[in-house]
Structure formats: structure tokens, C-alpha cells
C-alpha positions, 0 to 999 in steps of 0.5 A: 493612775493608767486606763486599767487603775482609772475611776470606773464609772456607772451610770444608774438611771431609769428608762433609757436615760443612761443610755441616752446621756453616755451616747452623748458623751460618746457623740461629743467626745469620741469615746465612752471613758469607760461608762457603763449604762445601767436602766432600772427597767424591769428590775426590782431593787434586788436586781438592780444591785446585781446588774450594778455589781455585775459590771464593777470591776476592782477600784475605785468607782463612781455610781452616777445616778439620775436621782437621789432617791427612787430605785437608782439612788437608793440601790447605789446608796445600798451598795456603799455598804458592800464597797469602801471604793464605791462613791454616789454622785446623784442627779447625773448631768451630761457635763459631769458626765463629759468631765469625768471622761476627761478627767477620771485618771485623777484620784478619786479624792480630786475627782469627786469634787471637781465632778460636784462643781462641774454638775452644779455649775453647768446648771443655768436658766435664761433672765427671761425665765427668771423674771417671769418666774418672779412676776408669777409668784408676785401675782399670786 
């Protein structure tokens, strides 16, 4: 897949989160890797859907959302009805976006499970926090 046929990525999030995540990707990799940010600020569901459509080009695209539900997630899932080459990944994180930028020339069928695994595996908790949480739960 060439850059022209690489999978598109749109980050749809509340407030300035999408801009911040893409800025972090740019600082780490030196590129935004074709990611585009869309904020729901000041937009109702129809306006948000229009903003996403305006940013979509031909070809496969992944709509990364901050939450599975809420306005961003609901609009992204609604857009799946419009195009068969759209995919939604909810719970976006920086590790997921970095992997997307580095791997977006992969076929979308291989890219999606890779992104989900990278996103999940990047979440962790220090042992001290886990033991303190367990102690608090036992005390209640």
C-alpha cells in the first residue's frame, strides 16, 4: 500500500484531546502520519458527523474515538452505515496511534487487531497501586 492508499485515521474526541494526541504523535515520530483531529466542541451529532465526512477521503479509514459511547462514539458508529470501509476503535490511546502511524500501510484487516492489542497492552498499573486498592477494598 502506498501513502495514497494507506489507511486513513481520524481521531474524534471531546475538547482538545484529539489535537493533543496527534501533537504527541508528531513530537515522537516527526509526522502526524495522516491522522486528522476532530473535536466535538460546539457541535451536535449532525455537525460532528458532517465534520467527519468532510475529513474522509476514498479508501479505508479508522475512526478513533475517546469513548465507546457519548457523542463521539455514537456518531462514529452511526457513520458505519454510510461506508463499508469505515472502522471504529474506541478508547484511543497514544500507543495505539503511534502503531497506526508506523503500520498504516498494512491491510486494514491486519492493522485493526494490531491496534487493539497495542492499545490494550499499553495499559498498566504499578504493583503498589494494585495492592493499595486491594487493601482498601478489603477494609470496606
